Structure formats: C-alpha cells, structure tokens
C-alpha positions, -999 to 999 in steps of 0.1 A, spaced: 0 0 0 13 35 -9 7 63 15 9 98 0 7 131 18 5 164 0 31 188 14 26 218 -9 12 227 -43 8 256 -66 4 260 -104 40 249 -110 47 224 -83 32 194 -65 53 184 -35 44 151 -18 57 126 8 55 90 -2 57 59 21 60 24 7 73 -8 22 90 9 50 107 36 29 97 72 28 108 101 6 98 135 -7 89 138 -44 85 171 -62 67 172 -96 75 205 -113 66 225 -144 89 255 -141 76 289 -153 85 302 -187 96 335 -171 132 334 -160 126 356 -129 99 332 -117 122 302 -124 149 319 -103 125 322 -74 116 285 -78 153 274 -78 157 295 -47 127 278 -31 143 244 -40 175 254 -24 157 262 8 140 228 6 173 211 1 187 228 32 157 220 53 152 183 43 175 158 59 159 130 40 154 114 6 142 137 -22 133 130 -58 124 158 -84 110 153 -119 92 172 -145 97 201 -170 125 222 -156 121 247 -185 158 255 -181 192 242 -191 225 236 -174 247 238 -206 246 248 -242 254 212 -250 219 202 -238 205 220 -268 204 212 -305 196 239 -331 191 277 -329 216 304 -319 239 298 -289 226 311 -255 248 333 -233 265 314 -205 248 337 -180 214 322 -189 224 289 -172 235 304 -139 203 301 -119 198 263 -125 236 257 -120 234 273 -86 207 249 -76 227 219 -89 259 231 -72 244 238 -38 212 217 -36 227 182 -40 207 170 -70 221 143 -93 206 132 -126 192 97 -128 208 76 -154 187 77 -185 179 59 -217 163 71 -249 169 105 -264 171 130 -236 164 160 -259 129 160 -245 114 191 -260 112 203 -296 98 236 -310 102 261 -338 119 293 -326 119 317 -355 137 300 -384 152 273 -362 140 239 -351 153 236 -316 155 205 -294 167 206 -258 167 187 -225 141 206 -205 126 175 -188 147 158 -161 146 134 -132 170 141 -104 175 131 -68 196 140 -38 225 118 -26 205 102 1 178 91 -24 205 79 -48 221 58 -21 187 41 -13 178 35 -50 213 31 -66 199 14 -98 172 40 -105 169 53 -140 148 75 -162 136 64 -197 126 90 -223 98 78 -246 87 90 -280 66 121 -285 29 115 -280 13 146 -294 29 170 -270 61 190 -277 75 173 -246 83 136 -244 68 116 -216 92 97 -194 93 69 -169 114 69 -137 121 34 -124 133 33 -88 143 -4 -86 144 -16 -122 164 -48 -114 139 -61 -88 114 -87 -97 88 -63 -84 87 -26 -96 87 -8 -63 82 26 -77 76 40 -111 66 75 -120 54 88 -152 52 126 -155 41 148 -183 36 186 -179 23 209 -206 18 246 -205 -19 252 -205 -35 285 -196 -72 275 -201 -97 282 -174 -101 246 -164 -65 242 -153 -69 253 -117 -100 231 -112 -82 201 -127 -52 208 -105 -74 206 -74 -89 174 -88 -55 159 -92 -46 166 -56 -78 151 -44 -70 119 -64 -35 118 -49 -50 120 -14 -72 90 -22 -43 70 -37 -40 45 -9 -77 36 -13 -70 24 -48 -45 -3 -41 -11 -4 -57 -19 11 -90 -27 48 -90 -33 64 -124 -47 98 -134 -53 97 -172 -76 127 -174 -50 151 -160 -31 153 -193 -59 168 -213 -75 190 -187 -47 206 -167 -16 197 -186 -4 173 -158 -1 136 -162 11 117 -131 11 80 -127 24 63 -95 26 26 -101 38 -4 -81 30 -37 -99 43 -72 -104 64 -78 -135 
C-alpha cells in the first residue's frame, strides 16, 4: 500500500511525501515557469527545501531550463549567463541526474527560423535518495502529441517487483479549467492509498496539462 501526503502545491509544483514498504521520501513534480525571474525564485525555493530536508528527495518534470549549451540542438547559442540560476541549484542543492535511456532531448519547437531540441525535462534526486535507490533510472519515450516527451522513472528496475515507477508529463496550459483540474489531481492523490497499488490519473493530461502515474506492480 502506498501512502501519499500532499506537502505543498501551486500551479507549477506538486510536492508530496511517499511511504511504501518501510521507505519514505519526498517527491516534487515540477513545471517551471517560462519566465526566467519566476524560475529563479523557484530554484531559490528548492535550495531552501534542500537545506531543510535531511531526507530522501526526488524531483522530476519540466525544468524549462538548461545547465549547458550542449543540452540543446539547433538555434543560436545562448549566453552562458542564462544557465546560472539552475547551475546554482545543482551546485548547492545536492541534486544528481538519474541515469537515463532514450533520447534526452525531450522538447522540440520552432523558434523563429530554427527547429530547436533541448533537454528541458529531467529526473534528479539528492545523494540520500541515490544511495537508497542506486539502480534508479529514467527512460525517455517517443513524442505522444505534445512538444514534450513523456518519461518513466524506475526506482528499482532490477527487482522482480517494480517498487516505484513515476510517469510525469507537464504541458503549459492556460485555459480556465487548469486550476479546477489541478485541485482534482490533488484530491485523487490523497485517495491513492484507497485504490490499491496502481494509481493512475489519465484525465489530468488533457485538462490541466499534468499527467502523473504512480505505479507499483508485479512484472
């Protein structure tokens, strides 16, 4: 049985605490703002969380930001200063990328005359989480109609039993139903432990731009 507690949520973040089979950790599902000033505030918030949390922490979603120019294909080069905010979080907040498979250039779009692909979607974890789930990995899938690729994060892929798998897709959606659907998503998360070991929210993708599956199932 999975126990999930909602710690905090807003339009760009769902922060939860998960307990399963004697293990507990924080998990943050993020869709970072398109505005750089807002993203800077978010990375500052994450730094505060990293300092306050002496426990396992997993973060996944659309970071809407890059660490290096090498994480981008196409278009003019970005100034090095544009990577500073996320780099500060990575240098001080203790996050490490999960090993990944598939093409990690997870977003594609037309910017002016250029077709651009870049790695905006990530799955990272702090060192305590990485020590507990040393074989964890992230798999990037093919595009499914969105300009972002969906991805799976496997916590214990070598076990006979998948003890934690997250699928997260976040799309920018400014329609009026987004806030209502976001609340609906939180309500479903709170009811997760009443639904056994397979919690899936397929309607979130079309209504609020969030698709979040938490699955523990036999192979």
